[in-house]
C-alpha positions as CSV (number, residue, x, y, z in Angstrom):
1,M,70.6,151.8,114.9
2,N,69.6,148.8,116.9
3,K,66.1,149.5,115.6
4,I,67.7,149.1,111.7
5,L,69.7,145.8,112.1
6,K,65.9,144.0,114.2
7,I,64.5,145.0,110.7
8,I,67.3,143.5,108.7
9,G,67.4,140.5,111.0
10,I,63.9,140.0,110.7
11,I,63.8,140.4,106.3
12,V,67.0,138.2,106.4
13,L,65.5,135.8,108.5
14,I,62.0,135.8,106.4
15,I,63.9,135.2,102.9
16,I,66.0,132.0,104.2
17,I,62.7,130.8,105.9
18,G,61.6,131.0,102.5
19,I,63.9,129.4,100.9
20,A,64.0,126.6,103.2
21,G,60.4,126.4,102.3
22,M,60.8,126.2,98.6
23,A,63.4,124.0,98.5
24,G,61.7,121.9,100.8
25,Y,58.8,122.2,98.4
26,V,61.4,121.1,95.5
27,Y,62.2,118.6,96.9
28,Y,58.5,117.4,98.3
29,R,57.5,117.5,94.4
30,L,60.0,116.0,93.1
31,K,60.3,112.8,95.6
32,T,56.3,112.4,94.8
33,V,56.4,112.5,90.9
34,K,54.2,110.3,89.3
35,D,56.2,108.0,87.1
36,T,54.8,108.6,83.2
37,H,55.7,104.8,82.6
38,D,57.2,106.6,79.1
39,L,61.2,106.4,79.9
40,Q,61.5,104.9,75.6
41,A,60.0,108.7,75.0
42,A,61.4,110.5,77.0
43,T,65.1,109.3,76.0
44,D,64.0,109.9,72.3
45,A,62.7,113.6,73.3
46,Y,66.5,114.4,74.7
47,C,68.2,112.6,72.2
48,N,66.8,114.0,69.4
49,K,67.1,117.3,71.6
50,F,71.0,117.2,71.3
51,M,71.4,115.7,67.8
52,S,69.0,118.1,66.8
53,K,71.4,120.6,68.1
54,Q,74.3,119.0,66.2
55,Y,76.3,118.3,69.3
56,A,77.7,115.4,68.0
57,P,78.0,113.9,64.1
58,G,76.6,110.2,66.1
59,L,75.6,109.0,69.3
60,A,74.6,105.8,70.9
61,V,72.3,105.3,74.0
62,A,71.5,102.7,76.2
63,V,69.0,102.8,79.2
64,I,68.5,100.5,81.6
65,K,65.8,100.8,84.2
66,G,65.2,97.6,86.1
67,D,65.6,94.1,83.9
68,K,64.0,96.3,80.5
69,V,66.8,98.2,78.1
70,Y,66.4,100.9,75.7
71,V,68.8,101.1,72.6
72,K,68.8,103.6,70.5
73,T,71.5,105.4,67.6
74,Y,71.9,108.5,66.4
75,G,73.2,110.2,63.0
76,Y,76.6,109.0,61.5
77,A,79.5,107.3,62.6
78,D,81.6,108.9,59.6
79,R,79.8,112.0,58.8
80,E,81.4,112.5,55.4
81,S,81.3,109.1,54.1
82,K,77.6,108.9,55.9
83,V,78.1,105.9,57.6
84,L,75.4,105.1,60.5
85,V,75.8,104.7,64.0
86,D,74.6,101.1,65.2
87,S,75.2,99.3,68.5
88,N,78.1,97.1,67.6
89,T,79.7,101.0,66.3
90,I,83.0,101.1,68.0
91,F,84.2,104.6,70.8
92,E,86.9,105.6,72.8
93,I,85.6,106.0,75.8
94,G,88.5,107.8,77.3
95,S,88.6,108.2,80.7
96,V,85.6,105.8,82.0
97,T,89.3,103.4,81.4
98,K,89.2,103.8,85.2
99,V,86.6,102.4,86.3
100,F,87.6,99.0,83.9
101,T,91.3,99.6,86.2
102,A,89.6,100.1,89.4
103,E,87.0,96.4,88.9
104,M,90.3,94.5,87.6
105,T,92.5,95.6,90.8
106,Q,89.8,95.0,93.2
107,L,89.4,91.3,90.9
108,L,93.0,91.0,91.5
109,A,93.1,91.9,94.9
110,D,90.4,88.8,95.8
111,K,92.5,86.6,93.7
112,G,94.9,87.8,96.3
113,V,97.5,89.2,93.5
114,L,97.7,92.1,95.5
115,G,95.7,94.6,97.8
116,W,94.7,98.5,98.3
117,N,96.4,99.3,101.4
118,D,99.8,97.8,99.3
119,P,102.5,100.7,98.7
120,I,103.1,101.0,95.4
121,Q,106.9,101.4,95.9
122,Q,106.6,98.0,96.9
123,D,104.8,97.4,93.5
124,L,106.5,99.4,91.2
125,P,109.7,97.8,89.1
126,D,113.5,99.2,90.2
127,A,113.5,101.2,87.3
128,A,110.7,102.9,88.0
129,K,110.9,103.6,91.8
130,L,110.3,107.0,93.1
131,P,113.3,108.8,95.1
132,M,111.4,107.7,98.0
133,D,108.3,105.9,99.9
134,D,106.4,109.0,101.1
135,G,103.2,105.9,101.8
136,T,101.2,105.9,98.6
137,K,98.9,103.1,98.4
138,L,96.6,101.4,95.6
139,L,93.8,102.9,97.1
140,H,95.6,106.3,96.6
141,L,95.7,106.0,92.9
142,A,91.6,104.4,91.9
143,S,91.0,108.1,94.1
144,H,93.1,110.7,92.9
145,T,94.4,111.5,96.1
146,A,97.5,110.2,95.5
147,G,99.5,113.7,95.4
148,F,100.2,112.8,91.6
149,P,100.0,115.8,89.2
150,R,97.0,115.2,86.2
151,L,100.1,114.9,84.0
152,P,103.8,115.6,84.9
153,D,105.2,118.7,82.5
154,T,108.1,115.9,81.5
155,L,105.6,114.1,79.7
156,L,103.4,117.2,78.5
157,K,106.7,118.3,77.0
158,A,107.0,114.8,75.5
159,M,103.5,114.9,73.8
160,K,104.5,116.8,70.3
161,N,101.3,115.4,68.2
162,E,98.5,117.5,69.6
163,C,96.5,115.1,67.1
164,D,97.1,111.3,69.4
165,P,99.0,112.9,72.0
166,Y,100.1,110.5,74.3
167,N,100.9,108.2,71.0
168,D,104.7,110.2,72.2
169,L,105.4,108.5,74.9
170,T,107.8,105.4,76.0
171,E,108.0,103.5,79.1
172,E,111.8,104.8,79.3
173,Q,110.0,108.8,79.7
174,L,107.4,107.0,82.0
175,N,110.4,105.2,84.5
176,N,112.6,108.3,84.2
177,Y,109.5,110.9,85.7
178,L,108.7,108.2,88.6
179,K,112.3,107.9,89.4
180,Y,112.9,111.2,89.6
181,C,110.0,113.4,90.1
182,K,110.4,116.1,92.1
183,D,106.0,117.1,91.8
184,K,104.4,115.1,93.7
185,K,102.3,115.8,96.7
186,K,102.3,113.5,99.9
187,P,99.1,111.1,99.4
188,E,96.5,112.5,101.3
189,L,92.4,111.0,101.2
190,D,91.0,114.5,102.0
191,N,93.3,115.8,99.0
192,Y,91.3,115.1,95.8
193,D,93.0,115.9,92.6
194,Y,92.4,114.5,89.1
195,S,95.0,112.6,87.8
196,N,95.1,110.5,84.5
197,M,98.9,110.3,85.8
198,G,98.1,108.1,89.0
199,A,95.1,105.8,87.1
200,G,97.6,105.1,84.1
201,L,100.2,104.0,86.5
202,L,97.3,101.7,88.5
203,G,97.4,100.2,84.9
204,H,100.9,99.4,84.7
205,I,100.3,98.1,88.7
206,L,98.6,95.8,87.5
207,V,101.0,94.4,84.3
208,Y,104.0,94.2,86.7
209,K,101.8,92.6,89.7
210,A,99.9,89.2,87.4
211,G,102.7,89.3,85.0
212,K,100.2,89.9,81.9
213,P,99.3,92.6,79.1
214,Y,96.4,95.4,80.2
215,D,94.1,94.1,77.5
216,T,94.6,90.5,78.1
217,L,94.0,91.0,82.2
218,L,91.3,93.4,80.9
219,Q,90.1,90.3,78.7
220,E,90.2,87.4,81.5
221,L,88.9,89.7,84.1
222,I,86.1,91.1,82.5
223,C,85.7,90.5,78.6
224,W,85.2,86.7,79.0
225,P,83.0,86.8,81.6
226,L,80.4,89.4,80.9
227,G,80.6,88.8,76.9
228,L,82.1,91.1,76.1
229,L,83.0,91.3,72.3
230,H,84.4,95.3,71.3
231,T,86.2,96.0,74.4
232,S,89.7,96.6,74.0
233,L,92.4,98.5,73.6
234,Y,92.8,97.2,69.9
235,V,89.9,97.7,67.3
236,N,90.3,94.9,64.7
237,D,87.6,95.5,62.4
238,S,88.3,99.2,61.5
239,S,85.0,99.2,59.1
240,K,83.5,99.5,63.2
241,F,85.0,101.7,64.3
242,A,83.8,105.7,64.8
243,D,85.7,108.6,63.2
244,G,86.0,111.0,65.9
245,Y,85.2,114.7,65.9
246,D,87.0,117.6,67.9
247,E,85.1,120.8,69.6
248,K,84.9,122.6,67.0
249,G,84.0,119.6,64.7
250,K,86.6,118.9,62.4
251,K,87.4,115.0,62.1
252,T,90.5,114.0,64.0
253,C,92.4,110.9,65.4
254,H,92.1,108.0,67.3
255,W,94.3,108.2,71.1
256,N,96.5,105.4,71.1
257,F,98.3,104.4,73.7
258,P,102.1,103.0,74.7
259,V,101.9,103.4,78.1
260,L,99.5,105.4,80.5
261,Y,96.9,103.0,78.8
262,G,95.2,102.6,82.3
263,C,93.7,105.7,82.0
264,G,92.6,105.9,79.0
265,A,93.1,103.6,76.4
266,I,89.7,101.4,76.3
267,R,87.3,101.1,73.2
268,S,83.7,99.4,73.4
269,D,80.5,99.8,72.1
270,I,76.9,100.4,73.2
271,A,76.0,96.6,73.7
272,D,79.2,95.8,75.8
273,M,79.1,99.1,77.6
274,V,75.6,97.6,78.9
275,R,76.4,94.2,80.1
276,F,79.0,96.3,81.8
277,V,76.8,99.0,83.5
278,K,74.2,95.9,84.2
279,A,76.9,93.3,85.8
280,N,77.9,96.7,88.3
281,M,73.9,96.9,89.5
282,D,72.9,92.6,88.7
283,E,73.2,91.0,92.5
284,Q,73.1,88.0,90.3
285,D,76.1,88.3,88.0
286,P,79.4,86.5,89.2
287,L,81.4,89.8,88.8
288,C,78.6,92.1,90.8
289,P,80.3,91.5,94.4
290,A,83.5,92.7,93.8
291,F,82.2,94.9,91.6
292,K,79.9,96.4,94.2
293,K,83.3,96.7,96.3
294,T,84.9,99.4,94.1
295,Q,81.5,101.8,94.5
296,Q,82.3,102.6,98.4
297,Q,82.9,105.4,98.7
298,I,87.1,106.1,100.4
299,A,86.9,110.2,100.1
300,R,84.5,113.3,99.8
301,I,84.7,115.8,97.6
302,P,82.8,118.8,97.3
303,M,79.1,117.3,95.7
304,G,80.0,114.0,96.0
305,G,82.4,111.0,97.0
306,I,85.2,109.3,95.1
307,A,84.7,105.5,95.2
308,Y,87.5,102.8,93.7
309,G,87.5,104.9,90.2
310,W,83.8,105.6,90.5
311,H,83.0,109.2,91.3
312,I,79.9,109.6,93.0
313,D,77.0,112.0,92.4
314,K,75.3,112.8,95.5
315,A,73.6,116.9,93.9
316,N,72.1,115.6,91.7
317,G,70.4,112.3,93.0
318,A,69.6,114.8,96.2
319,L,67.8,117.6,93.8
320,S,66.5,115.1,92.0
321,G,65.0,112.6,94.8
322,I,66.9,109.9,93.3
323,D,69.7,108.8,96.0
324,Q,73.3,109.2,94.9
325,I,74.6,108.4,91.2
326,I,77.6,106.9,89.9
327,W,79.4,108.2,87.7
328,H,82.5,108.5,85.2
329,N,82.7,110.1,82.1
330,G,85.6,110.0,79.7
331,G,86.8,112.1,76.4
332,T,89.4,112.0,73.8
333,G,90.6,114.4,71.6
334,G,87.1,112.8,69.3
335,F,85.1,111.4,71.2
336,R,82.9,111.6,74.6
337,T,81.4,109.6,77.2
338,Y,79.7,109.5,79.8
339,I,77.8,106.4,82.6
340,G,76.5,106.4,85.4
341,F,73.5,104.3,87.4
342,I,71.1,104.1,90.5
343,P,71.9,101.0,92.2
344,S,68.6,101.3,94.2
345,K,66.7,102.4,91.2
346,K,68.1,99.4,89.0
347,A,68.4,102.3,86.7
348,G,71.5,103.3,84.3
349,V,72.5,105.2,81.2
350,I,75.1,105.0,78.8
351,V,76.0,108.0,76.0
352,L,78.7,107.3,73.6
353,A,79.4,110.3,70.7
354,N,81.9,111.4,68.6
355,R,82.6,114.4,69.4
356,A,84.7,115.6,71.8
357,T,81.9,118.3,73.5
358,G,80.5,118.7,77.3
359,E,77.0,118.2,76.3
360,V,77.0,114.3,76.8
361,D,77.4,115.0,80.4
362,A,74.4,117.0,80.2
363,L,72.5,114.6,78.2
364,G,73.9,111.6,80.7
365,I,72.6,113.3,83.8
366,D,68.9,114.5,81.9
367,L,68.6,110.8,81.6
368,I,69.8,109.0,84.7
369,K,67.8,111.5,86.4
370,K,64.6,111.3,84.3
371,A,65.8,106.9,84.4
372,G,65.7,107.5,88.3
373,I,61.6,108.6,88.4
374,T,60.1,107.3,84.9
375,S,59.8,103.6,84.1
376,F,59.5,102.2,80.4
377,A,55.7,101.3,79.2
378,Q,54.8,98.2,80.1
């Protein structure tokens, strides 16, 4: 019996050594991959494959590497009318809004208007104060560790319009939920639980503390300094607004956010998103110092970490030998977005699509991994 166990132990050890050796070899190969200087061709290949599989009617993609940017658009903003996507086509960016909300919070914190360690109870108006102060801080809202559910049942039940669900909500309903909520857990940095409610509430607190509408703060703090011309909660030129298509490819409604706008209400185009991502990496940009503060990990999650609004992908980074990826994605009923960048490589990717498909995330990850090891042709 002991002999059999010894043999099994030896076999297991050999397997472990073999797996470790293979992993080491793969890592070495990835770390020593030769730069083909053909990032543009690689981007086209990935995107053409995406479009050939009809994952979305339209697509706008940008790849940043150092001082160079490659922007390419594909397909239709309106499939039925054959309106083509261009660099000024506006998409809903969904939960990428959370990054803007966190960075606006940081900019206001730098101005002394509020602080990440502020208890939310002191920042909420009387009509929306929680039944008791459980120690929840602004940093918990930004890192999905506040203990709020993704969306409370009371608000979900109020969403009668499946096509444009958030448009049914009112501030009174939000305040009543907060005042009487019973489904909130205690805030804990080691208990990540993704929450639209928490991020949306952070947006409201910015409004309460600054005394200005969310979109006004967005324009003053980020859009005007960066020259973002088409980033807003509102679309002035509807002819530039792409139509959205649901998971089955059927045209669907745009989403509107009378409340909880801080979690998913922003619309933007590829040109603006390039400026935004570059500002998060370019240390010469006046907003970069504040933006970089939001990229610092404050909690751990499987295969990565969570910062202020941003997620940190350590798994894909390590497997590709390209360092960690700072990222966020977003989705509404008819749109999907992925943005990610590698600060140490000055590499970034933006993918905007007018269909609610998870394939956008896969495309974004493929592109950012490629951008991490490949350069544009000279």
